[in-house]
DRENNUVO-208177 format. One line per 2 residues: for each residue x, y, z of N, C-alpha, C. Coordinates in steps of 0.05 Angstrom, whole numbers. Layout:
X:Y:Z:X:Y:Z:X:Y:Z | ...
//
This chain:
-139:-42:49:-140:-68:60:-159:-69:83 | -168:-92:93:-185:-93:116:-169:-89:141
-182:-81:162:-168:-79:188:-159:-107:196 | -135:-110:208:-125:-136:215:-144:-151:233
-145:-177:230:-164:-193:245:-151:-207:268 | -125:-205:271:-111:-218:294:-97:-199:312
-82:-181:301:-67:-162:317:-84:-137:322 | -90:-131:346:-108:-109:353:-93:-84:358
-108:-62:358:-95:-36:364:-84:-34:392 | -92:-53:409:-82:-52:437:-52:-58:439
-39:-65:417:-11:-69:418:4:-44:427 | -6:-21:421:7:4:429:-14:20:445
-10:24:470:-30:38:487:-15:59:504 | -29:81:509:-54:89:498:-52:98:469
-74:99:454:-73:107:426:-74:138:424 | -54:150:435:-51:179:431:-28:184:412
-32:201:392:-12:205:372:13:217:384 | 36:204:378:61:216:387:83:205:370
104:221:370:128:212:356:143:192:374 | 154:172:362:171:153:377:200:159:371
216:163:391:244:168:386:255:144:370 | 265:149:345:273:126:329:293:108:343
286:83:346:303:64:360:294:36:351 | 312:17:355:304:-10:348:280:-18:364
259:-28:350:234:-35:363:235:-63:372 | 227:-68:397:227:-95:407:209:-114:391
220:-137:383:205:-156:367:209:-152:338 | 219:-130:329:223:-124:301:251:-135:293
253:-148:271:279:-159:263:278:-166:233 | 302:-170:222:305:-179:195:315:-208:195
300:-225:182:307:-253:181:320:-259:153 | 344:-268:153:359:-275:129:354:-304:122
342:-309:99:336:-336:90:355:-345:68 | 366:-326:54:385:-332:32:408:-312:34
433:-320:27:455:-301:28:452:-277:10 | 436:-279:-11:431:-256:-29:418:-233:-15
406:-237:9:393:-215:23:414:-195:32 | 438:-203:37:459:-185:47:465:-162:28
461:-167:2:465:-145:-17:443:-125:-17 | 420:-132:-4:397:-115:-4:393:-101:23
399:-116:45:397:-105:72:423:-113:86 | 437:-94:98:462:-100:112:457:-118:136
473:-138:140:471:-154:165:472:-136:189 | 453:-140:208:452:-124:232:436:-99:229
424:-94:206:407:-70:202:384:-71:222 | 377:-48:233:356:-47:253:330:-35:242
308:-44:253:281:-34:246:273:-14:267 | 269:11:260:262:32:278:232:38:277
221:44:300:193:54:300:195:84:301 | 184:97:281:187:126:278:164:141:292
140:131:290:117:144:303:96:123:308 | 78:129:328:58:109:336:34:122:347
13:106:353:-11:117:365:-34:121:346 | -33:108:322:-53:111:302:-73:89:303
-94:91:287:-115:70:286:-107:47:268 | -101:53:243:-91:33:224:-78:47:200
-52:45:198:-37:60:178:-35:45:152 | -34:61:130:-34:50:103:-23:71:84
-20:64:58:-15:82:36:9:100:38 | 33:91:48:55:109:51:66:120:25
74:145:25:85:159:2:105:180:12 | 130:179:3:149:200:9:144:223:-10
137:246:1:129:269:-15:139:295:-2 | 155:310:-17:165:335:-8:179:333:19
196:313:22:212:310:46:200:298:70 | 175:288:68:161:275:90:147:250:80
140:233:99:124:210:92:94:217:96 | 79:217:75:50:219:77:40:191:81
19:189:98:7:162:102:-22:166:111 | -37:145:106:-66:145:112:-71:130:138
-91:140:153:-101:126:176:-129:116:167 | -131:91:159:-155:81:146:-179:82:164
-178:71:188:-201:71:206:-202:97:222 | -181:112:223:-181:138:237:-191:160:219
-193:155:192:-204:174:172:-188:200:171 | -161:197:171:-143:221:170:-120:216:152
-111:237:137:-86:236:122:-66:251:139 | -42:239:143:-22:251:160:5:251:145
24:265:157:52:264:148:70:263:172 | 93:249:169:112:247:190:140:253:178
156:269:191:183:274:181:203:254:192 | 228:257:184:248:237:191:253:236:222
247:258:236:251:258:265:227:246:280 | 205:240:266:182:229:279:160:249:285
163:274:276:143:294:281:120:290:262 | 95:288:274:71:282:259:54:306:255
43:309:231:24:331:225:-1:319:212 | -24:329:221:-49:321:208:-53:339:183
-55:326:160:-58:341:135:-87:346:128 | -104:324:128:-132:326:120:-148:309:139
-166:321:155:-185:305:170:-208:295:152 | -222:275:161:-245:264:145:-236:259:116
-212:247:114:-200:244:87:-212:222:71 | -230:206:83:-244:185:67:-267:195:51
-275:219:56:-295:232:39:-324:228:46 | -330:213:68:-358:210:77:-366:232:96
-390:242:93:-399:264:110:-402:255:139 | -414:231:144:-418:221:171:-407:193:172
-381:190:174:-370:163:172:-375:147:198 | -381:121:194:-384:104:218:-357:100:232
-356:102:258:-331:100:272:-319:73:270 | -292:72:267:-277:47:267:-278:31:242
-292:39:221:-294:24:197:-271:32:178 | -266:15:158:-245:20:138:-255:38:116
-260:64:124:-273:82:105:-256:107:101 | -231:107:111:-214:131:108:-199:131:82
-177:146:80:-161:146:56:-144:121:55 | -132:115:32:-115:92:30:-91:99:12
-89:87:-12:-66:90:-29:-61:119:-37 | -35:126:-40:-27:152:-49:-6:150:-71
-7:167:-91:13:167:-112:17:196:-122 | 41:205:-127:45:232:-138:37:233:-167
27:256:-175:20:260:-203:40:280:-216 | 36:285:-242:55:301:-258:60:329:-247
39:342:-237:40:370:-230:47:375:-201 | 57:355:-187:64:358:-159:41:352:-140
17:348:-150:-5:340:-133:-3:311:-126 | -21:302:-109:-22:274:-101:-49:262:-106
-50:239:-118:-75:224:-121:-79:207:-97 | -104:207:-87:-110:192:-62:-135:175:-66
-134:150:-57:-157:133:-57:-174:139:-32 | -199:144:-36:-218:148:-14:-236:123:-12
-232:108:9:-247:83:11:-276:89:17 | -282:108:34:-310:114:41:-325:125:17
-314:145:4:-328:158:-19:-326:142:-44 | -309:121:-44:-307:102:-66:-298:115:-92
-276:130:-89:-266:145:-112:-237:152:-109 | -225:162:-130:-197:172:-130:-199:202:-133
-185:217:-116:-186:246:-116:-157:257:-119 | -156:282:-126:-131:296:-127:-128:315:-103
-105:313:-89:-99:331:-67:-80:352:-77 | -88:377:-78:-72:398:-89:-52:408:-68
-34:427:-77:-15:438:-59:-28:452:-35 | -52:462:-39:-67:475:-17:-84:455:-1
-81:429:-9:-95:406:4:-124:406:-2 | -132:421:-21:-160:418:-30:-163:393:-47
-187:381:-45:-192:355:-57:-210:359:-82 | -202:347:-104:-217:347:-129:-222:319:-139
-247:311:-144:-252:283:-154:-239:279:-181 | -229:254:-185:-217:247:-210:-231:223:-223
-234:201:-209:-248:177:-219:-266:167:-197 | -292:163:-204:-311:153:-184:-328:130:-194
-329:125:-220:-347:104:-230:-336:92:-256 | -346:69:-263:-340:57:-289:-367:52:-303
-370:66:-325:-395:64:-341:-420:68:-324 | -419:87:-306:-442:94:-290:-445:78:-265
-428:58:-260:-429:42:-236:-407:50:-217 | -413:55:-193:-394:65:-174:-371:45:-169
-347:55:-165:-325:38:-158:-331:25:-131 | -317:3:-125:-321:-11:-100:-309:6:-77
-282:7:-77:-267:21:-56:-238:21:-64 | -230:41:-81:-202:41:-91:-182:39:-68
-160:24:-74:-142:16:-52:-113:25:-57 | -100:15:-78:-72:22:-83:-69:31:-112
-49:49:-117:-47:62:-143:-17:62:-151 | -13:62:-178:14:64:-188:13:74:-217
32:91:-225:34:100:-252:53:82:-267 | 45:73:-291:63:58:-308:82:77:-323
102:65:-336:122:81:-351:110:98:-373 | 87:89:-384:74:104:-405:55:126:-395
54:129:-368:37:150:-357:9:141:-350 | 2:116:-355:-24:106:-348:-26:101:-318
-49:107:-306:-53:102:-278:-67:75:-275 | -55:58:-258:-67:32:-251:-75:32:-222
-98:19:-216:-106:18:-188:-123:-7:-182 | -122:-16:-157:-138:-39:-149:-164:-29:-136
-185:-45:-138:-211:-36:-129:-226:-59:-114 | -215:-67:-91:-229:-87:-75:-253:-75:-60
-268:-90:-46:-292:-79:-33:-288:-74:-3 | -263:-69:6:-258:-66:34:-273:-43:47
-279:-22:32:-293:1:44:-323:-2:45 | -333:-24:34:-362:-30:35:-367:-44:62
-374:-30:82:-372:-40:110:-395:-57:118 | -413:-64:100:-435:-82:107:-431:-110:95
-406:-119:94:-402:-146:85:-387:-149:59 | -373:-128:51:-357:-128:27:-373:-136:2
-368:-160:-9:-381:-168:-33:-411:-171:-29 | -420:-175:-5:-449:-178:1:-463:-152:6
-448:-130:6:-459:-104:12:-478:-96:-11 | -503:-88:-4:-522:-80:-25:-513:-55:-40
-494:-40:-29:-484:-16:-43:-465:-23:-66 | -455:-48:-67:-436:-56:-88:-450:-56:-115
-439:-43:-134:-451:-41:-161:-436:-56:-182 | -410:-58:-180:-395:-73:-200:-396:-103:-195
-396:-120:-216:-398:-149:-212:-371:-162:-205 | -350:-146:-203:-323:-157:-198:-307:-138:-181
-284:-147:-172:-265:-131:-157:-241:-129:-176 | -239:-107:-190:-221:-105:-213:-195:-91:-206
-176:-95:-225:-153:-78:-228:-159:-61:-252 | -158:-34:-249:-165:-16:-271:-140:-2:-282
-142:5:-307:-122:22:-321:-136:46:-331 | -125:70:-325:-136:95:-334:-116:110:-352
-123:113:-377:-105:126:-396:-121:141:-417 | -113:165:-424:-126:181:-444:-155:186:-438
-162:188:-412:-189:193:-404:-207:169:-404 | -196:145:-410:-212:120:-412:-204:102:-389
-224:92:-375:-220:73:-353:-227:45:-363 | -208:26:-358:-212:-1:-368:-206:-21:-346
-225:-40:-341:-219:-62:-322:-202:-83:-336 | -176:-85:-328:-158:-102:-342:-155:-130:-328
-161:-131:-303:-162:-157:-288:-188:-158:-273 | -203:-179:-276:-229:-182:-263:-233:-209:-249
-212:-225:-248:-215:-252:-237:-202:-256:-210 | -193:-235:-197:-181:-237:-170:-203:-232:-149
-200:-245:-126:-220:-243:-105:-217:-216:-91 | -193:-209:-82:-189:-184:-67:-163:-171:-76
-162:-160:-100:-138:-147:-109:-130:-124:-91 | -104:-121:-85:-96:-102:-65:-71:-87:-73
-47:-96:-67:-23:-82:-74:-17:-85:-104 | -2:-66:-115:4:-66:-144:30:-52:-149
45:-62:-169:71:-50:-176:82:-62:-201 | 101:-47:-213:114:-56:-238:143:-62:-233
154:-80:-249:182:-85:-249:197:-60:-259 | 223:-57:-254:237:-33:-262:235:-27:-292
234:-48:-309:233:-44:-337:204:-42:-347 | 185:-44:-329:157:-41:-337:145:-65:-351
160:-86:-354:150:-109:-370:134:-129:-353 | 135:-126:-327:120:-144:-309:103:-128:-290
79:-137:-286:60:-125:-267:56:-145:-244 | 57:-135:-220:53:-152:-196:28:-142:-182
10:-161:-175:-15:-154:-161:-19:-174:-138 | -25:-165:-115:-31:-183:-93:-61:-188:-91
-68:-213:-85:-95:-221:-79:-95:-227:-49 | -109:-211:-34:-106:-209:-5:-107:-236:10
-127:-251:4:-130:-276:19:-148:-272:43 | -143:-284:66:-118:-298:73:-117:-326:62
-93:-338:60:-67:-326:66:-56:-308:44 | -66:-310:19:-59:-291:-2:-39:-301:-22
-39:-288:-45:-22:-295:-68:-13:-270:-82 | 11:-270:-93:20:-249:-110:22:-261:-138
9:-248:-157:9:-256:-185:27:-237:-201 | 39:-249:-222:56:-233:-240:44:-236:-268
45:-214:-283:34:-213:-311:55:-201:-329 | 55:-209:-354:72:-196:-374:56:-173:-386
69:-150:-387:55:-126:-397:63:-120:-426 | 43:-118:-443:48:-112:-471:40:-83:-478
36:-79:-504:29:-52:-513:2:-43:-503 | 1:-18:-495:-24:-5:-485:-35:-21:-461
-17:-32:-445:-26:-45:-421:-38:-73:-424 | -35:-85:-447:-46:-112:-451:-31:-131:-433
-45:-149:-419:-33:-168:-401:-35:-196:-411 | -14:-212:-405:-14:-240:-413:4:-255:-393
4:-282:-395:22:-298:-379:18:-297:-349 | -7:-296:-340:-11:-295:-311:2:-319:-298
17:-314:-276:30:-335:-262:32:-328:-232 | 35:-348:-215:38:-344:-187:67:-337:-181
72:-314:-170:99:-307:-161:104:-320:-134 | 85:-318:-116:88:-331:-90:60:-335:-78
55:-358:-66:31:-364:-51:39:-365:-22 | 28:-347:-6:36:-345:22:27:-370:38
43:-379:56:34:-402:73:11:-393:92 | -5:-412:99:-27:-406:118:-14:-401:146
-28:-384:162:-18:-378:188:-5:-351:190 | -7:-339:213:5:-312:216:-16:-291:211
-14:-268:224:-33:-247:221:-28:-231:196 | -49:-220:185:-46:-204:161:-50:-219:135
-47:-206:113:-51:-219:87:-33:-206:66 | -37:-214:41:-22:-203:19:-33:-175:13
-17:-155:20:-27:-128:19:-9:-111:0 | 4:-90:11:20:-73:-6:46:-85:-15
57:-75:-37:83:-84:-47:98:-61:-61 | 124:-63:-61:141:-44:-76:164:-61:-89
178:-49:-108:199:-63:-123:225:-47:-121 | 247:-61:-118:273:-47:-118:285:-46:-146
307:-32:-148:319:-27:-175:331:-52:-187 | 335:-73:-171:345:-98:-182:322:-117:-189
297:-108:-185:274:-124:-193:262:-141:-171 | 273:-139:-146:262:-155:-124:236:-142:-115
218:-159:-105:192:-150:-96:192:-151:-66 | 185:-128:-53:182:-126:-24:152:-125:-18
142:-146:-6:113:-149:-4:104:-156:24 | 82:-144:33:71:-151:59:56:-178:56
56:-193:77:42:-219:77:39:-228:106 | 27:-251:110:23:-261:138:50:-262:152
52:-249:175:77:-251:191:97:-230:185 | 94:-213:165:113:-192:159:117:-186:130
140:-176:123:146:-168:95:166:-188:83 | 159:-199:61:177:-217:46:193:-201:26
219:-208:23:235:-197:2:238:-220:-18 | 228:-216:-42:224:-238:-61:239:-232:-87
254:-251:-97:268:-247:-123:248:-247:-146 | 255:-237:-169:237:-237:-192:229:-266:-200
245:-286:-192:238:-314:-197:220:-326:-177 | 213:-310:-156:194:-320:-136:208:-333:-111
234:-329:-108:248:-341:-85:248:-321:-62 | 240:-329:-38:240:-312:-15:268:-310:-4
280:-286:-4:307:-282:5:308:-275:35 | 287:-264:46:287:-257:74:260:-245:81
258:-238:107:233:-228:117:238:-207:138 | 222:-186:138:222:-166:159:199:-171:177
205:-178:202:185:-185:221:179:-162:240 | 154:-156:244:146:-133:261:127:-142:283
124:-127:304:106:-135:326:77:-128:319 | 72:-117:296:45:-110:287:41:-120:258
17:-120:249:11:-128:221:20:-106:202 | 38:-113:184:47:-94:163:26:-93:141
20:-68:133:-1:-64:112:12:-55:86 | 32:-37:87:43:-27:62:71:-16:68
84:-7:47:112:2:49:118:21:27 | 140:37:30:148:57:10:177:63:13
191:64:-10:219:73:-9:219:104:-9 | 239:115:4:239:144:8:266:156:2
267:183:-1:291:197:-5:305:188:-31 | 330:179:-28:345:169:-51:339:140:-58
319:129:-44:311:101:-48:323:82:-29 | 341:90:-11:354:72:7:342:72:35
319:84:38:304:83:63:276:71:58 | 269:51:73:244:37:70:226:44:94
203:56:89:183:61:110:161:40:108 | 151:32:131:131:11:132:107:21:150
83:20:139:60:26:155:49:-1:166 | 46:-2:192:38:-27:205:20:-22:228
-6:-27:224:-26:-24:245:-24:4:258 | -14:6:282:-15:31:297:10:48:293
30:39:278:56:52:277:68:54:249 | 88:71:247:104:73:223:133:65:230
145:48:214:172:37:219:190:46:196 | 217:42:201:236:51:181:260:31:182
271:27:158:294:9:155:312:19:133 | 338:21:138:357:29:117:363:4:99
365:9:73:371:-13:54:396:-7:38 | 410:-28:30:432:-25:12:424:-21:-16
403:-34:-24:392:-31:-51:373:-8:-52 | 372:6:-74:353:28:-77:326:18:-87
305:28:-76:278:21:-86:270:38:-110 | 252:28:-125:240:44:-148:221:64:-136
226:89:-141:209:111:-131:186:115:-151 | 163:126:-142:141:131:-160:149:148:-184
136:144:-205:143:157:-231:146:188:-228 | 128:200:-213:128:229:-211:136:238:-183
154:223:-170:163:229:-143:177:256:-142 | 174:269:-119:188:295:-115:194:298:-85
//
């Protein structure tokens, strides 16, 4: 996603990496809009800030007992444990040899693969790579029919093992769609299966977050905006899509846009948007909102699924949930 245009990194100063003793963060709260939210988040649940001091956090993934996350404009892949201890995993993780400072060219979305490795979107290098157990990087997908990808953003495996990912132009730092380096005529959602890459959605402006319903029959994709929209599709055989519909259109106003999303085991969609994270029923009703003092970019369920981590601008936050989230297909 793009760096936030309203909330600046100055919210947390100085920007020196450090663990934050987990505690209720000032300004962070859960807003209950419907009674049904109580079955998902306990009344009085607190939002903790786990670690802070980053440039712009994204792509959270619970992997081998820690939260892996990307620092998009800091160009680093990091991990943080439950106590808030931070480790740098891969510097220069966006894949550019001489990256321009402060641009959205670092790593982004992360997803575990079958063999215990992790697939990572590299915004700068405009490709998807594999991060091995030794943290060595191997390219996986970089182009479609000889044309370079725009800037892969978020990734998810479907129940049939196909990899789906969004490809907006956020990493093209000379004006996104106007960047002369852009080769594809659209900003697509791709499906990769059996060695074949297919653009399955090509009519969205800025596709970003992506996820499936627990039964795999619905696909959710965010169009960043601002203010942004989440679309739902019916998924058929071999990934065929039909029945495009608006799940939610975010109201104008508030910092941020329609970015990352995850789904819980009851089918509710937890999605970033202007002003925070919405908890949305499968019918499109907003049950509640998680409000943060920074722009939320993405989120991930962790452990047994009852812990929600949120990457938001300079910090990583955490919230306990009553409902379990759907973990990635090859989570470990």
